[in-house]
C-alpha positions in Angstrom: -20.7 -51.8 -37.9 -24.0 -49.9 -37.8 -23.1 -48.8 -34.2 -19.7 -47.4 -35.2 -21.4 -45.4 -38.0 -24.0 -43.9 -35.6 -21.2 -43.0 -33.2 -19.3 -41.2 -36.0 -22.5 -39.4 -37.0 -23.1 -38.4 -33.4 -19.5 -37.0 -33.2 -19.9 -35.1 -36.4 -23.2 -33.7 -35.2 -21.6 -32.5 -31.9 -18.6 -31.1 -33.8 -20.9 -29.1 -36.1 -22.8 -27.8 -33.1 -19.5 -26.7 -31.5 -18.4 -25.1 -34.7 -21.7 -23.2 -34.9 -21.4 -22.0 -31.3 -17.8 -20.9 -31.9 -18.9 -18.9 -35.0 -21.8 -17.3 -33.1 -19.4 -16.3 -30.3 -16.9 -14.9 -32.8 -19.7 -12.8 -34.4 -20.8 -11.5 -31.0 -17.2 -10.7 -30.1 -16.7 -8.7 -33.3 -19.9 -6.8 -32.6 -18.7 -6.0 -29.1 -15.3 -4.9 -30.5 -17.0 -2.5 -32.9 -19.2 -1.1 -30.1 -16.1 -0.6 -27.9 -14.4 1.2 -30.8 -17.3 3.5 -31.3 -17.5 4.2 -27.6 -13.8 5.0 -27.5 -14.2 7.4 -30.4 -17.1 9.1 -28.7 -15.0 9.5 -25.5 -12.2 11.0 -27.5 -14.6 13.4 -29.2 -16.0 14.4 -25.9 -12.5 15.0 -24.5 -11.5 17.1 -27.5 -14.7 19.1 -27.2 -14.0 19.7 -23.5 -10.4 20.6 -24.2 -11.5 23.1 -26.9 -14.1 24.6 -24.6 -11.7 25.2 -21.8 -9.1 26.7 -24.2 -11.6 29.1 -25.6 -12.5 30.4 -22.2 -10.2 33.5 -22.1 -8.4 34.8 -19.1 -10.8 37.7 -18.8 -13.8 35.4 -18.7 -12.1 33.3 -16.0 -11.6 36.5 -14.0 -15.3 37.4 -14.4 -16.4 33.9 -13.4 -18.2 33.9 -10.0 -15.8 33.3 -7.2 -16.7 30.8 -4.4 -19.7 31.8 -2.4 -18.2 30.3 0.7 -18.0 32.6 3.7 -14.5 34.1 3.9 -12.3 32.7 6.6 -11.0 35.0 9.2 -7.4 36.0 8.2 -6.0 34.8 11.6 -7.0 31.2 10.7 -4.5 31.2 7.8 -1.6 32.2 10.0 -1.4 28.7 11.5 -3.7 28.6 14.4 -4.6 25.0 15.1 -7.5 23.4 13.2 -9.8 21.6 15.7 -12.4 20.1 13.4 -12.7 18.5 10.0 -15.0 21.4 9.0 -12.3 23.9 9.6 -9.8 21.9 7.6 -12.4 21.6 4.7 -13.0 25.4 4.8 -9.3 26.1 4.6 -8.8 23.7 1.7 -11.8 25.2 0.0 -10.4 28.7 0.3 -6.8 27.9 -0.7 -7.9 25.8 -3.7 -10.7 28.2 -4.6 -13.3 25.4 -4.7 -16.9 26.3 -5.0 -18.3 23.9 -2.4 -17.2 22.4 0.9 -18.1 19.0 -0.5 -15.4 19.3 -3.1 -12.9 20.1 -0.4 -14.1 17.1 1.6 -13.7 14.8 -1.4 -10.1 16.2 -2.0 -9.2 15.6 1.7 -10.7 12.2 1.7 -8.8 11.2 -1.4 -5.5 12.2 0.1 -6.2 10.5 3.4 -7.4 7.3 1.6 -4.2 7.3 -0.6 -2.0 7.6 2.5 -4.0 4.9 4.3 -3.9 2.5 1.4 -0.2 3.0 0.8 0.5 2.3 4.5 -1.8 -0.7 4.6 -0.3 -2.2 1.4 3.2 -1.9 2.9 2.6 -2.9 6.5 4.4 -6.2 6.0 7.6 -4.4 5.0 9.8 -3.7 8.0 11.2 -0.1 7.9 8.9 1.1 5.1 8.8 4.9 5.1 6.3 7.2 3.4 7.8 10.7 3.3 5.7 13.9 2.8 8.3 16.6 2.1 8.4 19.4 4.6 5.7 17.8 6.8 6.8 14.4 8.1 7.2 10.8 7.4 5.3 7.7 8.4 7.5 4.7 9.4 6.4 1.1 9.8 8.0 -0.7 12.7 7.6 -4.4 13.6 7.7 -5.2 17.3 8.6 -8.7 18.4 6.6 -10.5 21.1 8.0 -9.8 24.5 7.8 -11.7 27.8 6.9 -9.6 30.9 6.3 -10.4 34.4 3.1 -9.0 36.1 4.3 -7.5 39.4 1.6 -8.3 41.9 0.8 -11.8 40.7 4.2 -12.9 39.6 2.7 -14.4 36.4 4.8 -14.3 33.2 2.9 -12.9 30.1 4.0 -12.9 26.5 2.7 -10.1 24.3 1.8 -10.6 20.7 3.9 -9.3 17.8 2.7 -5.9 16.5 3.2 -3.7 13.6 3.2 0.0 14.5 3.1 3.1 12.3 5.1 5.9 13.7 5.0 9.5 12.6 8.2 11.5 12.5 7.7 15.3 11.9 10.0 17.1 9.5 10.8 20.7 8.5 9.1 23.5 10.5 6.9 21.1 12.4 10.0 19.4 13.8 11.7 22.7 14.6 8.6 24.0 16.4 8.5 20.8 18.6 11.5 21.9 20.5 10.8 24.0 23.5 13.6 26.4 24.6 
């Protein structure tokens, strides 16, 4: 009988300890919630302040703001001569978007390329997936089955592995300018 009583007391002790831990965790959770609320309010205040600051900047002040200090690109580059380096592409993007630094242009180009790459990588398993960039071209995913070939000089039969290929199909002016004659 004394053993059963001690077991019940032990259970009650552990239950009280568990209740205490739950109450402590609940208090900490409510503190974290209030901190998150205050942070969200601070973010909203900062966003409002930023919005108001940009709205108060008048059109005339925007016109007087210093223009990009980047060296002007020769005008013949804008007429469509081929870009040969990443630096030329960055310079063109910087000029067209009126960005202050080439680094901003590099970040913009990198973001676009990463988005294209991630979209294609995420959809490689879908046969016939197509990513269309209007007026430029589209990327199509093709699945190639394994093929059996015969090596001519040895007579050996070889089976190639299944592959997934990404094919680019030009559209618009790019497609029209491909044709010769």
